C-alpha positions as MATLAB code, in Angstrom:
seq = 'MATGWLVLLIVYGGTAFGIDDGDQIGGTDLAPSSAKPEIALAHLSRSLETLSERIGPAVVQVFATGYRPVTGPKSSLLSKRRSGGSGVIVDPEGYIVTNAHVVEGARRVQVLLAISPSDMSQRSSILKSRGKLVEARIVGIDRETDLAILRIPERDLPFLELGDSDELKQGQLVLAFGSPFGLENSVTLGVVSSVARQFRPEDPVVYIQTDAPINPGNSGGPLVDALGRVVGINTFIFSRSGGSEGLGFAVPSNIVKNVFTQILTNGRVGRGEIGVHAQTVTPALAAGLKLPQEWGVILGDVFPWGPADMAGLRVGDLILTLDGKVMENGRQFDVNLYRRASGDIVTLDVLRDSQRFVFRVRVSLREDDFSSLAGMVTPDDNLVPQLGILGIEIDSRIAKRLLPPRKLGGVLVAARSAHSAYWQEAFLPGDVIYAINEKAITSLSGLRATLADLKTGDPVAVQVQRGGTLRFIALELD';
ca = [
       1.931   20.698    3.762;
      -1.679   21.877    3.990;
      -0.626   25.248    2.518;
       0.486   23.540   -0.692;
       4.183   24.464   -0.160;
       5.358   21.451   -2.002;
       7.403   20.328   -4.858;
       7.916   18.222   -7.895;
      11.408   17.492   -9.114;
      12.382   15.376  -12.072;
      15.152   14.447  -14.462;
      15.206   11.875  -17.159;
      17.233   10.730  -20.084;
      18.958    7.964  -21.946;
      22.315    9.757  -21.846;
      23.833   11.697  -19.006;
      22.990   15.025  -20.487;
      24.752   14.213  -23.755;
      28.138   13.297  -22.208;
      30.154   11.311  -24.740;
      32.694    8.567  -23.970;
      35.467   11.149  -24.280;
      33.905   13.549  -21.851;
      35.344   14.014  -18.340;
      32.774   13.410  -15.670;
      34.977   14.320  -12.702;
      37.001   17.037  -14.409;
      36.194   20.454  -15.702;
      35.442   19.494  -19.283;
      31.969   18.221  -20.084;
      32.582   17.961  -23.854;
      35.483   16.797  -26.007;
      38.223   19.450  -26.143;
      37.703   19.880  -29.901;
      34.025   20.791  -29.395;
      32.991   24.467  -29.385;
      31.288   25.690  -26.119;
      28.112   26.529  -28.011;
      27.919   22.948  -29.393;
      28.309   21.542  -25.887;
      25.480   23.778  -24.677;
      23.274   22.800  -27.571;
      23.945   19.138  -26.788;
      22.934   19.725  -23.144;
      19.822   21.574  -24.233;
      18.713   18.733  -26.541;
      19.272   16.274  -23.744;
      17.002   18.268  -21.415;
      14.339   18.410  -24.079;
      14.512   14.645  -24.432;
      14.198   14.168  -20.665;
      11.169   16.494  -20.536;
       9.417   14.707  -23.331;
       9.918   11.311  -21.682;
       8.954   12.356  -18.184;
       5.978   14.637  -18.861;
       3.405   12.013  -19.743;
       3.846   10.241  -16.360;
       3.271   13.411  -14.310;
      -0.314   14.319  -13.330;
      -2.240   16.980  -11.570;
      -4.294   15.939   -8.520;
      -7.512   17.730   -7.446;
      -9.113   16.956   -4.076;
     -12.543   18.172   -2.882;
     -13.724   17.908    0.677;
     -15.529   19.773    3.406;
     -14.401   21.547    6.615;
     -16.144   23.490    9.384;
     -16.487   27.235    8.935;
     -14.724   29.070   11.781;
     -16.451   31.922   13.545;
     -20.121   32.512   14.331;
     -21.279   30.007   11.654;
     -18.974   27.231   12.804;
     -21.814   24.680   12.608;
     -21.775   25.039    8.825;
     -19.497   23.218    6.373;
     -17.723   24.864    3.502;
     -16.414   23.117    0.397;
     -12.589   22.978    0.149;
     -10.767   22.366   -3.066;
      -7.047   21.781   -3.152;
      -4.522   20.543   -5.673;
      -1.071   19.098   -6.143;
       0.925   16.870   -8.383;
       1.591   13.137   -8.685;
       3.467   10.582  -10.630;
       2.338    7.376  -12.316;
       4.483    4.516  -11.003;
       2.641    1.555  -12.502;
       0.978    1.153  -15.900;
      -2.095   -0.310  -14.140;
      -3.085    3.117  -12.916;
      -1.252    3.531   -9.571;
      -0.174    7.053   -8.701;
       1.993    8.366   -5.817;
       1.315   11.757   -4.359;
       1.459   13.471   -0.954;
      -0.971   12.498    1.811;
      -1.727   16.149    2.579;
      -2.887   16.732   -0.980;
      -5.751   14.259   -0.630;
      -6.271   13.909    3.115;
      -9.940   14.422    4.097;
     -11.067   14.509    0.464;
     -14.534   13.252   -0.489;
     -13.653   13.265   -4.151;
     -10.257   12.988   -5.955;
      -9.697   13.611   -9.627;
      -6.576   13.296  -11.702;
      -5.692   15.306  -14.805;
      -3.537   13.167  -17.092;
      -0.983   14.681  -19.404;
      -1.785   14.676  -23.093;
      -0.428   11.534  -24.679;
       2.690   11.716  -26.875;
       0.779   10.419  -29.901;
      -1.777   13.225  -29.565;
       0.982   15.803  -29.198;
       2.705   14.693  -32.395;
      -0.509   15.304  -34.353;
      -0.866   18.908  -33.167;
       1.261   21.872  -34.147;
       0.007   24.621  -31.790;
       2.453   25.758  -29.147;
      -0.508   25.879  -26.727;
      -1.343   22.264  -25.926;
      -4.845   21.184  -25.026;
      -5.494   19.682  -21.625;
      -5.403   15.994  -21.029;
      -8.088   13.678  -19.733;
      -9.701   14.245  -16.307;
     -10.550   10.991  -14.529;
     -11.847    9.922  -11.100;
      -9.340    8.466   -8.682;
      -9.643    6.256   -5.627;
      -7.469    6.544   -2.520;
      -5.817    3.181   -2.068;
      -3.932    4.094    1.095;
      -2.369    6.882    3.103;
       0.754    6.899    5.293;
       0.810   10.158    7.305;
       4.205    9.521    8.830;
       5.887    9.854    5.426;
       3.176   12.119    3.970;
       2.598    9.680    1.086;
      -0.621    8.561   -0.541;
      -1.408    5.934   -3.214;
      -4.128    6.606   -5.710;
      -5.587    4.445   -8.502;
      -7.388    5.497  -11.611;
      -9.352    3.228  -14.061;
      -7.004    3.844  -16.966;
      -4.547    1.124  -17.981;
      -1.382    0.855  -20.141;
      -0.247    4.220  -18.858;
       3.200    5.812  -19.219;
       5.037    5.483  -15.878;
       8.322    6.118  -14.130;
      10.287    3.511  -12.146;
      11.264    3.989   -8.512;
      15.061    4.106   -8.271;
      17.507    3.626   -5.447;
      17.751    6.895   -3.486;
      20.814    5.599   -1.623;
      22.783    6.088   -4.825;
      22.170    9.877   -4.821;
      25.163   12.189   -4.605;
      25.376   15.820   -3.502;
      25.513   18.056   -6.534;
      23.716   15.614   -8.826;
      21.482   17.333  -11.400;
      17.693   16.964  -11.122;
      14.681   18.464  -12.878;
      11.418   19.431  -11.176;
       8.165   18.653  -12.995;
       4.709   19.573  -11.765;
       1.983   22.164  -11.718;
       3.148   25.107   -9.558;
       0.174   27.426   -8.912;
      -1.820   25.235  -11.280;
       0.434   25.793  -14.251;
       0.266   22.344  -15.764;
       3.439   20.451  -16.757;
       6.153   22.892  -15.731;
       9.840   21.932  -15.407;
      12.754   23.468  -13.486;
      16.421   22.434  -13.140;
      18.545   22.172   -9.992;
      20.894   19.978   -7.991;
      20.758   17.733   -4.968;
      21.780   20.045   -2.098;
      21.825   17.230    0.513;
      21.127   13.529    0.195;
      19.905   13.167    3.822;
      18.388   16.078    5.787;
      16.952   15.244    9.222;
      14.880   17.859   11.036;
      14.367   16.374   14.478;
      16.754   14.188   16.486;
      15.833   10.504   15.997;
      13.313   11.424   13.317;
      12.802    8.171   11.351;
      12.264   10.122    8.095;
      15.107   11.883    6.317;
      14.633   14.027    3.263;
      16.479   14.807    0.002;
      17.177   18.539   -0.195;
      17.231   20.260   -3.573;
      17.538   23.806   -4.916;
      15.425   23.139   -8.029;
      12.764   25.917   -8.032;
       9.555   24.591   -6.582;
       6.312   26.324   -5.594;
       2.841   25.642   -4.257;
       1.079   23.105   -6.468;
       4.173   20.946   -6.952;
       3.297   18.820   -3.894;
       3.515   15.079   -4.603;
       5.661   15.276   -7.711;
       8.596   13.007   -8.430;
      12.310   13.820   -8.140;
      13.956   11.893  -10.984;
      17.588   11.322  -11.770;
      19.275   11.507  -15.145;
      18.493    7.850  -15.913;
      14.727    8.479  -15.564;
      14.339    6.844  -12.156;
      12.187    8.444   -9.438;
      14.503    9.146   -6.504;
      12.025   11.073   -4.361;
       8.576   12.500   -3.867;
       8.661   16.196   -3.128;
       6.880   17.098    0.120;
       7.537   20.576    1.422;
       9.715   23.674    1.163;
      11.207   26.231    3.553;
      10.162   29.684    2.501;
       9.708   33.127    4.069;
       7.754   34.393    1.074;
       5.616   31.304    0.340;
       7.457   30.775   -2.987;
      10.568   28.948   -3.914;
      13.756   30.019   -2.096;
      15.906   27.043   -3.107;
      15.074   24.881   -0.083;
      12.888   21.999   -1.228;
      12.604   18.544    0.395;
      11.560   15.153   -0.981;
      10.838   11.747    0.594;
      13.497    9.365   -0.700;
      12.421    6.759   -3.195;
      13.488    3.813   -1.025;
      10.964    4.919    1.583;
       8.370    5.497   -1.183;
       8.964    1.989   -2.524;
       8.459    0.446    0.891;
       5.208    2.368    1.549;
       3.921    1.610   -1.921;
       4.546   -2.085   -1.640;
       3.047   -2.388    1.827;
      -0.114   -0.492    0.943;
      -0.675   -2.601   -2.180;
       0.023   -5.821   -0.241;
      -1.610   -5.186    3.131;
      -3.717   -2.046    2.681;
      -1.643   -0.193    5.331;
       1.954    0.458    6.347;
       3.255   -1.668    9.180;
       6.560   -0.836   10.842;
       8.632   -3.292   12.710;
       9.991   -2.688   16.160;
      11.453   -4.631   19.083;
      10.276   -2.465   22.007;
      13.211   -0.082   22.535;
      13.951    3.606   22.279;
      17.258    3.832   20.347;
      19.260    7.038   20.679;
      22.270    8.367   18.797;
      25.504    8.486   20.840;
      26.944   11.992   20.905;
      30.353   13.091   22.326;
      28.596   14.719   25.227;
      26.586   11.573   25.992;
      29.635    9.418   25.619;
      31.542   11.569   28.116;
      28.728   11.646   30.594;
      28.168    7.866   30.550;
      31.852    7.023   30.062;
      31.170    5.140   26.847;
      34.030    3.630   24.870;
      33.002    5.458   21.649;
      31.553    8.837   20.667;
      29.193    7.493   18.006;
      26.756    4.685   17.511;
      23.462    3.569   19.138;
      22.513    3.332   22.754;
      19.275    2.016   24.206;
      17.653    4.809   26.181;
      14.670    2.681   27.099;
      13.657   -0.968   26.878;
       9.873   -1.276   27.171;
       8.639   -3.711   29.851;
       7.450   -7.041   28.401;
       8.434   -6.071   24.921;
      10.467   -8.333   22.544;
      13.834   -6.771   23.516;
      13.008   -6.995   27.267;
      12.078  -10.653   26.921;
      15.271  -11.317   24.963;
      17.432   -9.825   27.743;
      18.386   -6.373   26.464;
      18.862   -3.556   28.969;
      18.825    0.262   29.159;
      22.357    1.528   28.393;
      23.310   -1.315   26.040;
      25.395   -0.184   23.038;
      24.106   -1.660   19.739;
      27.113   -2.419   17.644;
      25.499   -4.258   14.736;
      22.084   -5.334   13.462;
      22.260   -8.513   11.379;
      25.924   -7.832   10.850;
      25.437   -4.239    9.731;
      27.227   -1.541   11.806;
      24.764    0.857   13.457;
      25.920    4.442   13.346;
      22.917    6.337   14.652;
      19.456    5.865   16.125;
      17.616    6.771   12.912;
      19.533    4.071   10.987;
      18.616    1.481   13.651;
      14.896    2.360   13.542;
      14.727    2.430    9.734;
      16.407   -1.018    9.471;
      13.752   -2.401   11.819;
      10.836   -0.622   10.033;
      11.382   -2.823    6.974;
      11.098   -6.057    8.899;
       7.870   -8.083    8.986;
       6.211   -9.271   12.142;
       7.803  -12.494   13.382;
      11.210  -11.823   11.702;
      14.224  -12.548   13.919;
      17.037   -9.979   14.102;
      20.484  -10.558   15.544;
      22.049   -7.751   17.644;
      25.650   -7.533   18.594;
      25.677   -5.605   21.947;
      28.390   -4.080   24.141;
      27.518   -4.026   27.861;
      30.098   -3.161   30.561;
      33.038   -3.935   28.243;
      31.553   -7.345   27.381;
      30.018   -8.311   24.008;
      26.821  -10.248   23.810;
      24.657  -11.530   20.915;
      20.860  -11.380   21.178;
      18.245  -12.761   18.835;
      15.079  -10.701   19.026;
      11.660  -11.238   17.406;
      10.232   -8.237   15.509;
       6.635   -7.087   16.214;
       4.570   -4.545   14.335;
       4.232   -1.073   15.810;
       0.601   -0.394   16.635;
       0.190    3.365   16.527;
      -2.179    4.270   13.791;
      -4.144    7.154   15.170;
      -5.299    8.584   11.796;
      -8.983    7.959   12.559;
      -8.809   10.169   15.654;
      -8.980   13.289   13.456;
     -12.536   12.382   12.568;
     -13.519   12.475   16.270;
     -12.670   16.124   16.874;
     -13.801   19.583   15.834;
     -11.973   22.884   16.192;
     -14.784   24.277   18.382;
     -14.694   21.484   20.943;
     -11.125   20.244   20.890;
      -8.781   22.993   19.809;
      -5.950   23.918   22.188;
      -4.623   26.958   20.312;
      -1.568   27.611   22.561;
      -0.132   24.190   21.533;
      -1.605   23.990   18.035;
      -3.358   20.684   18.702;
      -6.813   19.143   18.901;
      -7.060   17.074   22.135;
      -9.361   14.322   23.356;
     -10.321   13.214   26.813;
      -9.101    9.616   27.430;
     -12.183    7.505   28.102;
     -12.399    3.711   28.197;
     -12.934    3.407   24.435;
      -9.853    5.472   23.642;
      -7.760    3.828   26.340;
      -8.104    0.461   24.564;
      -6.281    1.868   21.566;
      -3.320    3.121   23.593;
      -0.255    1.375   24.885;
      -0.285    0.823   28.704;
      -0.090    4.316   30.205;
       2.994    5.394   32.126;
       0.933    7.752   34.267;
      -2.731    8.402   35.181;
      -4.831   11.007   33.435;
      -3.596   12.961   30.413;
      -4.966   14.393   27.239;
      -4.616   12.536   23.908;
      -3.400   14.514   20.852;
      -5.839   13.647   18.066;
      -4.480   15.964   15.360;
      -2.389   19.008   14.841;
      -4.018   22.313   14.013;
      -3.468   23.581   10.489;
      -2.290   26.832   12.080;
       0.128   25.335   14.559;
       3.169   27.543   15.148;
       5.270   24.613   16.327;
       6.945   22.623   13.588;
      10.254   21.240   14.864;
       8.744   20.659   18.318;
       5.687   19.023   16.711;
       3.191   17.082   18.721;
       2.058   13.921   16.905;
      -1.299   12.178   16.837;
      -1.230    9.584   19.632;
       0.883   11.674   22.020;
      -0.517   11.750   25.517;
       0.093   15.002   27.440;
       0.652   14.320   31.144;
       2.073   17.627   32.507;
       2.756   21.264   31.741;
       5.719   22.685   33.642;
       5.428   19.777   36.075;
       1.739   20.492   36.709;
      -0.304   17.300   36.118;
      -2.897   17.369   33.363;
      -5.964   15.149   33.853;
      -8.528   16.684   31.508;
      -8.885   18.884   28.380;
     -10.384   21.712   30.482;
      -7.476   21.379   32.910;
      -4.994   21.670   30.033;
      -6.653   24.824   28.760;
      -6.810   26.354   32.205;
      -3.103   25.650   32.867;
      -2.089   27.237   29.555;
      -4.411   30.208   30.152;
      -2.256   31.192   33.132;
       0.826   31.524   30.930;
       1.832   34.471   28.830;
       3.223   34.773   25.297;
       6.975   34.021   25.473;
       6.724   31.929   28.611;
       8.799   28.728   28.539;
       6.788   25.554   28.527;
       7.932   22.030   29.206;
       5.329   19.503   28.101;
       5.677   15.934   29.331;
       4.197   13.481   26.843;
       4.068    9.721   26.279;
       4.836    8.848   22.694;
       4.358    5.130   22.045;
       5.705    3.602   25.295;
       8.268    6.380   25.907;
       8.065    9.424   28.144;
       9.697   12.582   26.847;
       9.696   16.353   27.234;
       8.822   18.829   24.475;
      10.139   22.308   25.198;
       8.785   25.429   23.559;
       7.872   29.070   24.109;
       4.231   30.138   23.842;
       3.605   31.962   20.583;
];
């Protein structure tokens, strides 16, 4: 988050917090029955110390410097902006994972390395000196997952491995490492509150939820399990006060691994698709459409001339399996396609009108990178404050970057305002706004005029095209 509400969670260790062969993992005893409680606590404490010592050297501070327009009468001027967060070294050749919002728009990025274990062993003061400050290069950014890959010129660095986030269990212990409020190399302890938290229906990204105390400055830090594997990169928190309230969220490591690999291989993240809008079947939807099951995946749209359309799929088809794997919801379907390369063939088992069919569909890459649009707008010229967006008129140059329009006119969302009041109803870069409460929108000035006629608290139904799909975004003006 731009406000810096983000987190760093970590746990590490060679033993599972000092649990011996005779300990009961699933029972109430965590130490042999003959051991005294204070001995068991001391054993746990030593294990946490060991974890901290092993993890700390791979955790870094990230400093980003950039410029932004000054709002108000002197809006033609630029002011220097300095922000910071955390990161984790995931490769000894100098590759670091952090959050995209920590470094987005930065002209200069620096990384403060932790002091090396060998240097620490030679010093006795409880106050440790700072590590080495080095310049960093942004290798790639993926805004959809809020991840960024940096590289520094140092080599043979201590690093943490990316683990398998699918193995996480609710209640599992984790530690949070990072630099909250700039306090370098801090650590907190907590548990995994939820292994998969989704904030919008059909959102392709799910998050790990944790109650480990996290605060501004922890953004981009790793969530690590008791075996020392990074299971997530902490991205944001829910908070009324701005500080930790036990609701922190991290991008799962399996997503991080995919983004990291693609950026290093291709310089960008490509996501596979077959030209459909997959939706999760709910009991209400199943009842209304008289479906044979109250769960699964249904095709809400099949885009004209897309791979699925050419293969013979239709709106209303129930997707039973993808390459033999049962599909339980729309998000699962999308994520399984995201990982496919362009040209791959997927096999779909489909139920249509009580008959089963098998389709083989070629995967294509989703072309929807609108990140450069943010550089084409300014708050003075493009801000639509009622919606919390910066909009652009669609000219011939912009039109070439968009999918075939479903309607004429419209205003393209280039970026979200940093002060947007709408989070769960978020507009995304690349959205095209066609109508407000059924009134057609053909220009940026027309959009502003339509919104100006509405009052705070009025209901607003915004019709947008996202990718090739039309949808409504409902909200109340703030």
